[in-house]
C-alpha positions, -999 to 999 in steps of 0.1 A, spaced: 610 681 660 588 669 632 598 636 617 594 633 580 583 600 565 605 586 537 572 577 517 543 601 515 508 588 530 497 592 495 520 566 481 514 543 510 473 543 509 472 524 475 494 498 486 470 493 516 441 491 495 455 465 474 467 445 504 434 448 522 412 421 504 441 395 510 442 405 546 405 403 550 404 368 535 432 357 558 416 372 586 380 355 582 392 321 568 426 315 589 431 337 620 393 337 631 388 299 626 421 294 645 411 317 673 378 301 676 392 266 674 416 274 703 387 289 724 365 260 720 392 234 727 384 244 765 349 242 765 324 212 758 299 220 731 276 197 709 278 220 679 241 227 680 231 245 712 242 278 722 253 264 758 291 257 761 307 244 793 339 256 805 362 226 812 399 242 809 426 217 803 407 184 809 399 177 773 436 181 766 445 160 795 421 131 781 435 132 748 470 131 761 466 104 787 437 83 782 423 84 748 439 52 733 423 53 699 434 89 693 471 77 699 465 47 676 455 69 650 485 90 656 506 56 651 488 48 620 496 80 605 532 76 615 535 43 600 523 56 566 544 86 570 576 63 575 568 40 544 562 71 522 595 88 535 614 54 526 596 39 497 578 67 480 607 92 482 632 65 472 612 57 441 610 93 433 646 97 436 655 66 413 628 80 388 642 114 389 680 105 384 667 80 356 652 109 339 680 135 347 703 114 330 686 116 296 665 84 298 648 80 264 612 96 264 622 113 298 594 143 289 568 118 284 576 100 317 575 135 336 539 137 324 530 99 334 546 104 368 527 136 376 495 122 367 486 106 401 492 138 422 467 158 401 441 134 404 414 137 432 421 116 464 386 103 462 390 92 428 422 74 435 406 59 465 375 46 447 399 28 417 421 12 442 390 2 464 380 -18 431 417 -33 428 418 -43 464 381 -56 465 377 -91 480 350 -103 455 356 -89 424 389 -70 428 417 -70 403 446 -81 426 427 -111 434 417 -119 400 454 -115 388 467 -136 420 442 -164 409 453 -161 371 492 -169 381 481 -198 406 485 -176 439 447 -176 445 451 -191 481 467 -155 487 433 -137 478 419 -118 504 395 -86 512 426 -66 515 410 -32 527 386 -54 554 416 -73 567 432 -59 598 464 -74 590 465 -57 555 444 -27 556 467 -1 569 496 -13 544 472 -11 514 461 22 525 500 34 526 504 19 492 475 39 477 488 73 492 523 65 481 512 57 445 494 89 444 522 113 461 555 100 445 548 121 416 553 155 432 582 142 449 597 131 416 592 164 401 609 184 431 637 160 431 642 162 394 643 198 395 668 197 421 691 172 403 691 195 369 704 224 391 734 208 396 762 219 374 772 190 350 808 203 354 809 187 387 800 153 374 824 156 347 853 166 372 845 135 393 847 112 365 880 123 352 892 119 388 881 83 385 853 84 408 826 56 406 788 61 401 783 57 440 812 82 446 797 106 424 762 100 440 777 99 476 800 131 473 783 152 449 746 146 445 738 140 478 755 170 494 741 192 470 707 179 471 702 183 511 679 212 510 658 194 484 657 163 503 646 183 535 620 199 516 607 165 502 609 153 537 589 180 554 563 180 526 559 145 529 556 143 567 531 172 570 511 158 537 510 122 549 501 130 588 472 150 573 458 123 549 420 119 550 405 116 516 419 83 508 409 72 539 374 81 534 370 67 500 385 34 511 383 21 546 365 52 566 388 44 593 378 6 596 379 -21 602 379 -16 639 397 16 639 429 -1 622 433 26 597 419 55 616 442 86 613 442 120 632 422 139 606 395 113 604 393 109 642 390 146 649 361 145 622 345 114 637 344 131 669 329 161 657 302 149 633 295 114 645 297 119 684 289 159 684 318 166 706 328 197 688 348 210 718 368 177 720 376 177 684 391 210 686 412 202 713 424 172 693 430 193 666 452 218 686 473 188 701 477 176 662 489 210 654 516 209 680 526 176 668 531 189 633 550 223 645 571 198 664 583 177 636 585 205 612 610 223 634 629 189 644 632 184 607 646 221 599 669 218 628 684 185 615 688 200 579 705 232 594 729 206 610 732 186 579 744 220 561 770 227 584 787 192 582 
């Protein structure tokens, strides 16, 4: 018995030809590098010589159980992420609600709020590095002018303030894209629901709690996932401001991986760190998706 295909091969071949360049690019720049990193995670390699030494799971064990600086960098990224989830997204939601309610010159504000995300992270870091500079920084100059010169300090060199300052820079750069996503979600809510709630005598808080929040849950989850993934992988701002200092106080996972790779010539160890970091990101993403599914069911 001969099976007849629903679509002739002549019609299928052109489709494969058009898809082939994308498949080749995916294989060369995503699949192959991932498999190579996975392989090198089990080897000691300095990145230069052709000699590699198989060490099995020992590097993963060192990272998980012995590498204090690695877990310190994870905590730093988590700290910045928590601040971004609360303050960055909170500010973005507030501004989105103001613009959605017909704030005067709302279109101009959309452009202004979206300017920081389109700027290069290096450029943003250099600008804020000038603002936080301990000798000629704008912040210290402003504090002196209002009589609070005693608060002046080298903000990015002080272990007590460096990490929080980096978080502020990151949140300033990132709130714009969260603003746009949240604004798009708010504008998709039918205005008739708000009108019906007001007719029933609902207060502004009741409208927000019982109308806006339930309908915005998928958007909130999307913003949360993007915030976590983006903030945990912060790197360009770190390089342009503190470079992980002072004394590892602003070290984050990506900068730690690159430091191990370039400055310590431990490519195998750095690959193992990147795999551990990838697993952490996957776990965080899955956890957030599970939470969103439960929220949708309630």
